[in-house]
C-alpha positions in Angstrom: 108.7 204.7 87.3 109.1 203.8 83.7 110.8 200.6 84.7 107.9 199.4 86.8 105.4 200.4 84.2 107.1 198.4 81.5 107.7 195.3 83.6 104.1 195.1 84.8 102.5 195.9 81.5 104.8 193.9 79.2 106.0 190.9 81.2 102.9 190.6 83.3 103.9 187.6 85.2 107.0 186.4 86.9 108.6 189.8 86.7 111.3 188.6 89.0 112.5 186.1 86.5 113.7 188.7 84.0 114.4 191.4 86.6 116.5 189.3 89.0 119.5 191.3 90.0 121.5 188.1 90.2 120.6 187.1 86.7 121.2 190.5 85.3 124.6 190.8 86.9 125.7 187.4 85.7 124.5 188.2 82.2 126.3 191.5 82.2 129.5 189.8 83.3 129.3 187.3 80.4 128.7 190.1 77.9 131.7 192.1 79.3 133.8 189.0 78.8 132.8 188.7 75.2 133.4 192.4 74.7 136.9 192.2 76.0 137.6 189.3 73.7 136.5 191.3 70.7 133.3 191.8 68.7 130.8 189.1 69.8 129.2 188.9 66.3 132.6 188.2 64.8 133.2 185.5 67.5 129.8 184.1 66.7 130.6 183.9 63.0 133.9 182.0 63.7 132.5 179.9 66.5 129.3 178.5 64.9 129.5 174.7 64.7 126.9 172.6 63.0 124.5 175.6 62.9 124.5 176.3 66.6 126.4 178.5 69.1 126.1 179.0 72.9 123.0 181.2 73.7 125.2 183.6 75.6 127.3 184.4 72.6 124.2 184.9 70.4 122.7 187.2 73.0 125.9 189.1 73.3 126.0 189.6 69.5 122.4 190.8 69.4 123.1 193.4 72.1 125.8 195.0 70.0 123.3 196.0 67.3 123.0 199.8 67.3 119.7 201.3 68.4 117.7 202.6 65.4 116.0 205.3 67.5 114.5 207.5 64.8 113.2 204.6 62.7 111.8 203.0 65.9 109.5 205.9 66.5 107.9 205.4 63.1 107.6 201.7 63.8 105.6 202.5 67.0 103.3 204.8 65.1 102.7 202.1 62.5 101.8 199.6 65.3 99.3 202.1 66.6 97.6 202.1 63.2 97.2 198.3 63.1 96.1 198.0 66.7 93.0 200.0 65.7 91.8 196.7 64.1 92.4 194.6 67.2 88.8 193.6 67.9 89.0 193.3 71.7 91.5 196.2 72.2 89.8 197.6 75.2 88.5 194.3 76.6 92.1 193.4 77.2 92.3 196.2 79.8 88.8 196.0 81.3 89.3 193.5 84.2 87.2 190.9 82.6 86.5 188.1 85.1 87.3 185.4 82.6 90.8 186.8 81.8 93.2 184.6 83.6 96.3 186.7 82.9 96.8 190.3 84.0 95.2 193.1 82.0 97.3 194.9 79.4 96.9 198.3 77.8 98.6 197.9 74.5 98.4 201.5 73.4 99.8 202.7 76.8 102.5 200.1 76.4 103.6 201.6 73.1 103.6 205.0 74.7 105.9 203.7 77.5 108.3 202.3 74.9 108.3 205.7 73.1 109.0 207.4 76.4 111.9 205.1 77.0 113.4 205.9 73.6 113.3 209.6 74.5 115.0 208.8 77.8 117.8 206.9 76.2 116.9 203.9 78.2 117.9 201.4 75.5 121.5 200.8 74.6 120.9 198.4 71.7 118.3 197.5 69.1 117.6 194.0 70.4 116.4 194.9 73.8 114.0 197.5 72.4 112.5 195.1 69.8 112.3 192.3 72.4 110.1 194.6 74.6 107.8 195.2 71.6 107.5 191.4 71.2 106.8 191.0 74.9 104.1 193.7 74.8 102.2 191.9 72.1 102.7 188.5 73.8 101.3 189.9 77.0 97.8 189.9 75.4 98.0 186.0 75.2 96.1 186.2 71.9 97.3 183.8 69.3 96.0 186.1 66.5 97.7 189.2 68.0 101.3 188.7 67.1 104.2 191.0 66.3 107.6 189.3 66.0 110.4 191.8 65.1 113.0 190.6 62.7 115.9 190.8 65.1 113.9 188.9 67.8 113.4 185.9 65.5 117.0 185.9 64.3 117.8 183.0 66.7 115.8 180.2 68.2 116.9 178.7 71.5 116.9 175.1 72.7 118.1 173.0 75.7 120.4 170.2 74.7 122.3 167.4 76.5 125.1 165.6 74.7 123.9 166.8 71.3 120.3 165.8 71.9 117.2 167.8 72.8 116.0 167.2 76.3 112.2 167.1 76.6 110.3 166.6 79.8 107.0 164.8 80.5 104.4 164.9 83.2 103.4 161.5 84.7 101.2 160.3 87.5 102.5 157.3 89.6 99.1 155.5 89.6 96.6 157.6 87.6 95.2 159.1 90.8 98.1 161.0 92.4 99.0 164.4 91.0 101.6 164.1 88.2 105.3 164.7 88.6 107.8 165.9 86.0 110.3 163.4 84.6 112.9 163.5 81.9 111.3 162.0 78.8 114.3 159.8 78.3 113.2 157.9 81.5 110.0 156.9 79.9 111.1 153.3 79.1 112.3 152.8 82.7 109.1 154.1 84.1 107.3 151.1 82.8 109.5 148.6 84.6 108.5 147.2 87.9 109.7 148.8 91.1 112.9 147.7 92.7 114.9 147.6 89.4 118.5 148.7 89.3 117.5 152.1 87.9 114.3 153.8 89.1 113.6 157.2 87.5 113.4 160.1 89.8 111.1 163.1 89.3 112.6 166.6 88.8 112.0 168.8 91.9 114.1 171.9 91.1 115.2 173.8 88.0 117.9 176.4 88.4 117.4 176.2 92.1 113.7 177.0 91.9 110.8 174.7 92.7 110.3 172.8 89.4 106.6 173.6 89.1 107.2 177.3 89.8 109.9 177.4 87.2 107.7 175.6 84.6 104.7 177.7 85.3 106.8 180.9 84.9 108.4 179.6 81.7 105.0 178.6 80.3 103.7 182.2 81.0 106.7 183.8 79.5 106.9 181.7 76.3 103.2 180.8 75.8 100.6 182.7 73.7 97.5 180.9 74.8 95.0 182.7 77.1 94.8 179.9 79.6 97.7 179.0 82.0 96.8 175.2 81.8 97.1 175.2 78.1 100.4 177.0 78.1 101.6 174.5 80.7 100.6 171.6 78.4 102.7 173.2 75.6 105.8 172.8 77.7 105.7 169.1 76.7 105.5 167.3 73.4 102.1 166.5 72.0 102.2 163.2 70.1 99.0 163.9 68.1 100.4 167.2 66.9 103.7 165.6 66.0 101.9 163.3 63.6 101.3 166.6 61.6 104.5 168.4 62.5 107.0 165.7 63.4 109.7 168.0 64.7 107.5 170.3 66.9 109.0 170.5 70.3 107.6 171.5 73.6 108.3 175.0 74.8 110.6 173.8 77.5 112.9 172.3 74.8 112.7 175.1 72.3 111.6 178.7 72.3 112.1 181.8 70.3 112.4 184.6 72.8 115.0 184.3 75.5 113.7 185.0 79.0 116.1 185.3 81.8 119.8 184.3 81.8 121.3 182.6 78.8 123.2 180.1 80.8 122.9 176.4 81.3 119.8 174.9 82.9 120.3 172.8 86.0 117.8 170.1 86.8 117.8 168.6 90.3 116.1 165.2 90.8 114.5 163.9 93.9 117.2 161.4 94.4 119.8 164.2 94.7 121.3 163.8 91.2 121.7 166.7 88.8 121.5 167.2 85.0 123.1 170.2 83.3 121.6 171.2 80.0 123.3 173.4 77.4 121.3 176.4 76.1 122.1 176.7 72.4 121.1 179.2 69.8 120.5 178.6 66.1 120.2 181.4 63.5 117.2 181.2 61.3 117.9 179.4 58.1 117.8 182.5 55.8 120.2 184.5 58.1 123.8 184.3 56.8 126.2 184.8 59.7 129.3 183.9 57.8 132.0 186.5 58.0 130.1 188.8 60.4 132.3 191.6 61.7 130.0 193.5 64.2 126.5 194.4 65.2 126.0 197.0 62.5 126.6 194.3 59.8 124.4 191.9 61.7 121.6 194.5 61.5 122.0 195.0 57.7 121.7 191.3 57.1 119.0 190.6 59.6 116.7 193.6 59.3 116.5 194.5 55.7 112.9 195.5 55.3 111.7 193.2 52.5 107.9 193.9 52.7 107.7 197.4 51.4 108.9 196.5 47.8 106.1 193.8 47.7 103.4 196.1 48.7 104.6 199.0 46.6 104.8 196.8 43.5 101.9 197.8 41.1 101.3 194.1 40.4 100.3 193.7 44.0 97.4 196.1 43.5 95.1 194.4 41.0 92.8 196.4 38.7 89.2 195.3 38.3 90.4 193.3 35.3 92.9 191.3 37.3 91.1 188.2 38.5 93.8 186.7 40.6 92.3 185.3 43.7 95.3 183.4 45.3 96.1 186.2 47.7 92.5 186.4 48.9 92.2 182.7 49.4 95.4 182.6 51.5 93.7 184.8 54.0 91.3 182.0 55.0 94.2 180.3 56.8 94.1 180.7 60.6 96.5 179.3 63.1 96.5 181.1 66.5 99.1 179.0 68.0 101.7 180.7 70.2 104.2 183.2 68.6 104.1 182.3 65.0 100.6 182.9 63.5 100.1 180.5 60.5 103.9 180.1 60.3 104.0 177.4 63.0 101.7 175.4 60.9 104.1 175.6 58.0 107.2 174.9 60.1 108.5 178.4 60.3 110.3 177.6 63.5 113.9 176.5 63.2 114.0 172.8 62.7 116.7 171.8 65.1 117.5 168.6 63.3 118.6 170.7 60.3 121.3 172.3 62.4 122.7 169.1 63.9 125.5 167.0 62.4 124.1 164.2 60.3 125.0 161.7 62.9 122.9 163.5 65.5 120.1 163.8 63.1 120.1 160.1 62.7 120.1 159.6 66.5 117.2 162.1 66.9 115.2 160.3 64.3 115.9 156.9 65.7 114.7 158.1 69.0 111.3 159.1 67.6 108.7 156.4 67.6 104.9 156.6 67.3 102.5 154.4 69.2 99.8 155.3 66.7 98.5 152.3 64.8 98.0 152.4 61.1 94.9 154.6 60.3 92.1 153.6 58.1 92.1 157.0 56.5 94.9 159.6 56.6 95.8 162.8 54.8 99.4 162.7 53.6 100.5 165.5 55.9 99.0 163.9 59.0 96.5 166.7 59.7 93.6 164.2 59.6 93.5 160.5 60.4 90.6 158.2 61.0 90.7 154.9 63.0 88.3 152.0 63.4 89.8 149.9 66.3 88.9 146.3 65.9 88.9 145.7 69.6 86.1 148.2 70.1 83.6 147.2 67.4 81.3 150.2 67.7 83.9 153.0 68.0 85.4 155.4 65.4 88.1 157.9 66.2 88.7 161.0 64.1 92.0 162.7 64.9 92.4 166.3 63.7 95.8 167.8 64.3 95.0 170.9 62.3 92.4 172.5 60.1 95.2 173.8 57.9 96.3 170.9 55.7 99.4 171.4 53.6 99.2 172.5 50.0 97.5 175.2 48.0 94.2 176.2 49.7 91.9 175.2 46.8 93.4 171.7 46.6 94.0 171.1 50.4 90.5 172.0 51.4 88.9 169.7 48.9 91.2 166.8 50.0 90.3 167.4 53.6 86.6 167.5 52.8 86.9 164.3 50.8 88.8 162.5 53.6 86.1 163.4 56.1 83.4 162.1 53.7 85.2 158.9 53.2 85.7 158.4 56.9 82.0 159.0 57.7 80.8 156.8 54.8 83.0 153.9 56.0 81.8 154.4 59.6 78.2 153.9 58.4 79.2 150.9 56.3 81.0 149.3 59.3 78.1 150.1 61.6 80.1 152.3 64.0 77.8 154.1 66.4 80.2 156.0 68.7 82.7 158.7 67.7 85.6 160.3 69.5 87.0 163.5 67.8 90.5 164.0 69.1 91.3 167.7 68.8 94.4 167.8 71.2 96.8 170.5 70.1 94.7 171.7 67.2 95.7 175.3 66.7 93.1 176.1 64.0 93.4 176.6 60.3 90.9 177.3 57.5 87.7 178.5 59.2 85.4 177.1 56.5 86.8 173.6 57.0 85.3 173.9 60.5 82.0 174.7 58.9 82.3 171.9 56.5 83.2 169.2 59.1 80.2 170.3 61.2 77.9 170.2 58.2 79.2 166.7 57.3 78.4 165.5 60.8 75.0 167.3 60.9 74.0 168.1 57.3 70.7 169.7 58.0 71.9 172.1 60.7 72.8 175.7 60.0 75.6 176.8 62.4 75.7 180.3 63.8 79.0 181.9 63.0 78.3 185.4 64.2 81.0 188.0 64.6 81.7 191.7 64.8 84.6 194.0 64.1 86.0 197.0 66.0 84.5 200.0 64.2 87.6 202.1 63.5 88.0 204.9 61.0 90.4 203.0 58.7 87.9 200.1 58.4 85.2 202.6 57.6 87.2 204.2 54.8 88.4 200.9 53.3 85.0 199.2 53.4 83.1 202.2 52.0 85.7 202.5 49.2 85.7 198.8 48.2 81.9 198.5 48.6 81.5 201.4 46.2 84.0 199.8 43.8 81.9 196.7 43.5 78.5 198.4 43.7 77.4 197.0 40.3 79.1 193.6 40.6 77.4 190.3 41.4 78.6 186.7 41.5 77.0 186.0 38.2 79.5 188.4 36.6 82.3 185.8 37.1 82.8 182.3 36.0 83.7 181.2 39.5 85.4 182.2 42.8 88.8 182.0 41.2 87.8 184.6 38.6 86.4 187.2 41.1 88.6 190.2 41.8 90.2 190.6 45.2 88.1 191.8 48.1 84.9 191.2 46.1 84.2 188.5 48.7 86.2 186.2 50.9 87.7 186.6 54.3 87.5 190.4 54.7 84.4 192.4 55.4 85.0 195.2 52.9 82.2 194.4 50.5 79.1 194.5 52.7 76.9 192.9 50.0 78.6 189.6 50.6 77.8 189.5 54.3 74.7 188.4 56.1 73.3 189.9 59.3 72.5 187.9 62.4 69.1 187.0 60.9 70.7 185.7 57.7 69.6 188.7 55.7 71.8 190.9 53.5 72.8 194.4 54.7 71.2 197.3 53.0 74.3 199.5 53.0 77.8 199.9 54.3 76.5 202.0 57.2 73.9 199.3 58.0 76.8 196.9 58.6 79.4 199.4 60.0 77.2 201.1 62.5 78.9 201.8 64.8 77.2 200.1 67.7 78.4 201.2 71.1 79.2 198.5 73.6 78.7 199.8 77.1 80.9 197.1 78.7 84.1 198.7 77.3 82.8 201.9 75.9 84.0 201.0 72.4 82.4 201.0 69.0 81.7 197.8 67.0 80.0 196.9 63.7 76.8 195.0 63.6 77.0 191.2 64.0 77.6 189.6 60.6 77.6 186.0 59.3 79.1 184.3 56.3 76.8 183.0 53.5 77.7 179.3 53.5 75.8 178.8 50.2 78.1 181.2 48.4 81.3 179.6 47.2 82.6 183.1 46.3 82.8 183.7 50.0 83.8 180.3 51.3 86.3 179.5 48.5 84.9 175.9 48.0 81.4 174.4 48.3 80.5 173.7 51.9 78.8 170.4 52.4 76.1 169.5 51.4 76.1 172.1 48.6 76.3 170.4 45.3 75.4 167.0 46.7 72.6 165.0 44.9 70.9 164.3 48.3 71.4 165.1 51.9 72.6 162.1 53.9 71.5 161.3 57.4 74.0 162.0 60.2 76.5 159.1 60.7 76.4 159.6 64.5 73.9 161.0 66.9 75.2 163.9 69.0 74.9 162.0 72.3 77.3 159.4 70.9 80.0 161.9 70.1 82.7 163.2 72.4 85.4 165.8 71.7 88.8 165.2 73.3 90.7 168.4 74.2 93.9 169.4 76.0 93.3 173.1 76.2 95.3 173.8 73.0 92.2 174.2 70.8 92.3 177.6 69.1 90.7 179.6 66.3 89.1 177.3 63.7 89.2 174.5 66.3 87.2 176.7 68.7 84.8 177.6 66.0 84.1 173.9 65.3 83.8 173.0 69.0 81.4 175.9 69.5 79.3 174.6 66.7 79.2 171.2 68.2 78.2 172.6 71.6 75.6 175.1 70.5 74.4 174.2 67.0 74.2 170.4 67.0 70.7 168.9 67.5 71.9 168.4 71.1 75.0 169.6 72.8 78.1 167.5 72.1 80.3 166.9 75.2 84.0 167.8 75.7 86.6 166.2 77.9 89.7 168.2 78.5 92.9 166.6 79.8 96.2 167.8 81.1 97.1 171.1 82.7 99.0 172.4 85.7 99.7 170.2 88.7 96.6 171.0 90.7 93.1 169.8 91.1 90.0 171.6 89.7 88.3 172.4 86.4 90.0 173.5 83.1 88.6 174.9 80.0 88.7 173.0 76.7 89.9 175.9 74.5 92.8 177.7 75.9 93.8 179.2 72.6 92.4 182.2 70.8 88.6 182.3 70.4 88.6 185.2 68.1 87.0 184.8 64.7 89.8 185.7 62.3 93.5 186.4 62.1 94.0 189.7 60.3 97.5 189.7 58.8 99.0 193.2 59.1 100.4 193.0 55.6 97.0 192.2 54.1 95.4 195.0 56.1 98.0 197.4 54.8 97.4 196.0 51.3 93.7 196.5 51.6 94.2 200.2 52.5 96.5 200.8 49.6 94.0 199.0 47.3 91.1 201.1 48.6 93.0 204.3 48.0 94.2 203.4 44.5 90.8 202.1 43.4 88.7 204.8 45.2 87.2 207.8 43.5 89.0 211.2 43.5 86.8 212.3 46.3 87.7 209.3 48.4 91.4 209.8 47.7 91.1 213.4 48.9 89.2 212.2 51.9 92.1 209.8 52.8 94.7 212.5 52.3 92.7 214.8 54.7 91.7 212.2 57.3 94.9 210.1 57.4 97.6 211.5 55.1 100.9 210.0 53.9 102.3 209.6 57.5 99.8 206.8 58.1 101.1 204.8 55.2 104.8 205.7 55.9 104.5 204.5 59.6 102.5 201.4 58.7 105.2 200.4 56.2 107.8 201.0 58.9 106.1 198.5 61.2 105.7 196.0 58.5 109.3 196.2 57.4 110.5 195.3 60.9 108.3 192.2 61.3 109.7 188.8 60.6 108.9 187.5 57.1 108.9 183.8 56.3 111.0 183.2 53.2 109.0 182.5 50.0 105.7 183.2 51.6 105.0 186.7 50.3 103.5 189.5 52.5 100.9 187.2 54.0 103.7 185.2 55.6 104.6 188.1 57.8 104.6 187.3 61.5 102.4 190.3 62.4 98.7 190.1 62.9 95.7 191.2 64.9 92.5 189.5 65.9 90.2 191.1 63.3 86.8 190.0 64.5 85.2 188.8 67.7 83.2 185.6 67.7 79.7 186.3 69.1 77.5 183.5 70.6 74.0 183.2 69.2 71.4 184.9 71.3 73.9 187.0 73.3 72.4 190.4 73.4 75.5 191.9 75.0 77.6 191.0 72.0 80.4 189.8 74.4 83.4 188.2 72.5 83.4 184.5 73.1 86.8 184.6 74.9 85.1 186.6 77.7 82.1 184.4 78.1 82.2 182.5 81.4 81.2 178.8 81.4 82.9 177.9 84.7 79.7 177.2 86.7 78.9 174.3 84.4 82.5 173.1 84.3 82.9 173.1 88.1 79.6 171.4 88.9 80.8 167.9 89.9 77.3 166.6 90.1 77.0 167.1 86.3 80.3 165.2 85.8 79.0 162.4 88.0 75.8 162.1 86.0 77.8 161.6 82.7 79.8 158.7 84.0 79.3 155.1 83.0 77.6 152.9 85.5 80.0 151.2 88.0 79.4 147.8 86.4 81.4 149.0 83.3 84.5 150.2 85.2 84.4 148.5 88.5 85.5 151.7 90.3 84.0 155.1 90.5 86.0 157.1 87.9 85.4 160.6 89.2 86.6 162.5 92.2 84.4 165.1 93.9 86.7 168.0 93.3 86.5 167.6 89.5 89.6 165.6 88.9 88.9 162.5 87.0 90.6 159.1 87.0 89.8 155.5 88.0 91.3 154.0 91.1 93.3 151.5 89.1 93.8 151.7 85.4 95.6 148.4 85.5 92.5 146.5 86.4 90.6 147.4 83.2 90.4 145.1 80.3 91.8 147.4 77.7 93.0 146.5 74.2 96.8 146.7 74.0 96.9 148.9 70.9 94.7 151.9 70.8 94.8 154.8 68.3 96.1 158.1 69.7 97.7 156.4 72.8 94.3 156.3 74.4 94.6 152.7 75.6 96.1 152.7 79.1 94.7 156.0 80.2 91.3 154.8 79.2 88.5 155.4 81.6 85.2 153.7 80.6 82.6 156.4 80.0 79.2 156.3 78.7 77.7 159.7 78.0 74.0 160.0 78.6 72.2 162.9 77.0 69.6 163.1 79.8 72.4 163.9 82.3 73.7 166.7 80.2 70.5 168.8 79.7 72.3 171.9 81.0 75.0 171.8 78.3 78.4 170.4 77.5 80.7 169.1 80.2 84.3 170.1 80.4 86.4 168.1 82.7 89.9 168.7 84.1 91.8 165.5 84.3 95.2 166.4 85.6 95.4 163.1 87.5 94.7 160.7 84.7 98.3 160.2 83.6 99.5 156.6 83.8 99.5 153.5 85.8 103.0 152.3 86.7 102.3 148.8 87.8 102.8 146.1 85.2 102.1 148.3 82.3 104.2 151.0 80.5 103.0 154.5 81.6 101.5 156.9 79.2 103.5 160.0 78.6 102.2 163.6 78.9 100.5 163.7 75.6 98.4 160.7 76.6 97.0 162.3 79.7 93.6 161.2 78.5 90.1 160.4 79.3 88.9 158.3 76.4 85.7 156.5 76.0 84.9 152.8 75.6 81.5 153.7 74.4 80.1 150.2 74.4 76.6 149.9 72.9 
């Protein structure tokens, strides 16, 4: 019974992949072989070459680490503490019609794990911690993440002859459903038919239908809430790689091994096979030299480095300590996949760093960009602007991320300045149409989303409403901190950098710095906290709150047009703007897109491309739609701060209501989470979705991720109304079942070089506002891939519908 509960509640999908008797028997046999040959960890230490070892050997070593049964019980208690902050905790198990993956009861899952510990189900530490990671991943919420230290000790990748082996999805003519090819066949795909070598699509992987294998792998390795978006992440995203050059698709590289650790066998339609090695690389800070056994591996891997940071008195500032850097760091949001913000700062193993120098050179030489030189670009590639000469009235703003590299105070201002320069130049060059390319944008600083929207529409006031799960720990912490700052006002400080921690900023603990849904201040902590019962899930929430965009103490920097001598007119009208998505939009990207759809003078349209090999609609934002990532270390820090700075009565209240066991267990959970070196407690790969985003006017206060927009998406008549007249394209560019693509992309007169690889997948569109009175349009375009006639095909990342928005 316990087995079935765990498999269904933790793995959710494709249970047969990880529970296959054949795979289990084969893996057990391999581990027995290593055991007979000696300690696997010692073999790993002596066998590691150029930073990598066979995945089987890494897994065998991990499974010799002794189970820490007593400590694990405390860890589970600590995770229960932090899950009280998860804003949609009960929505996840309430059979919401918009949830595309199975429901998950996180608290029941923790209970099942505790039961298994009592039944001596686990024989080693790795399998237990991997099940914790799977439990959190089963929520498919990019803000809800818990990566145990031992689970992240290795990353895994598929290699062939010393090189990574990416795949791509390509249509034969832009109309047919795409097929999966080896990416190394891309040059040959552009050659005419009948050549000596014609690439063949992959039809099977490990003896399983290729699409079934890829969909299962996407579900098991992805953290986005939409299956199409997770499928897209199997492949490389060329726009995202402008920002993170070594970011691989999840078929190539992944962090949690699912299924057997053996080679991967690709079978092609022409009958040939390709066998890929599955290799493992220890994370850079893990020293495996001289390892003797699993116990020593545990002492090196799982050393609990968070507690000393949180218990250091310097981490708990007194009212006179005006350091704000910790508070500002909380503004960063990246809900992408398994790594919270860490994926934005390259926390994954960089495989090139573990290759011999010769192979590094080969990898680098194989990387090329079809992007032209941008007119404006941030150094890290998070933002780039283009003014293609071949399309005189068009501007393209490519946003890989809302989390530019560098310290928050400098990076946000540089991003803001680059946007302003781009828009000013667009006006000077008389550009009238704008494409905002948001493919693969996993989020970032939430207030940069505000700033970008305000720069586009300076006179509009976007509604950024949200609520929090009204739990007892939030009540205590907020009441204590609100009382601490009862007499403080922004005028008491020289600027945001001089304000004490939690006075304002990303967390809701000082109610005086929040506004209600009507842009009015709350009268008391209880006025904000409530609680408000939501009958949909029978759970308690706070009142809906909004940030004060005119308060730099809250935003961290002045949101445009604050401080400007005058308010400029918009550079583009909303009907002449289109957002280009691939389902990977998450967090701050969703916030910006929501503003563009609901707060612009008229709704801005979206086009979404890619997805699974099927026809039908697809949502533009497959990533987390929650309002804020709440790092568990910062939540723990806020509780310690509230206790230390509280009155004697409040300290006695905490001791009575919660007691020392709460702190002890919370620290146990934090100590076992992966910590990015040099990042401090906020770099911990452990977080919850702290607040729900609430759409303006929604009286039910339903979190945005559970709002259904499918009737608009699936209405093909709306899609048809937004298409350019036939005289511009020559062929009808839309199919009745919602899949979009011209009959022949080759026949279009398209400029050869187009920013963001839009060129050959281009379908002439002219968006007409009158046809979109019912709202934004979201289109699935699985069939728009490439034309394989006389032109080179576009790869998966260029599965686009772009606009030649001619005036």
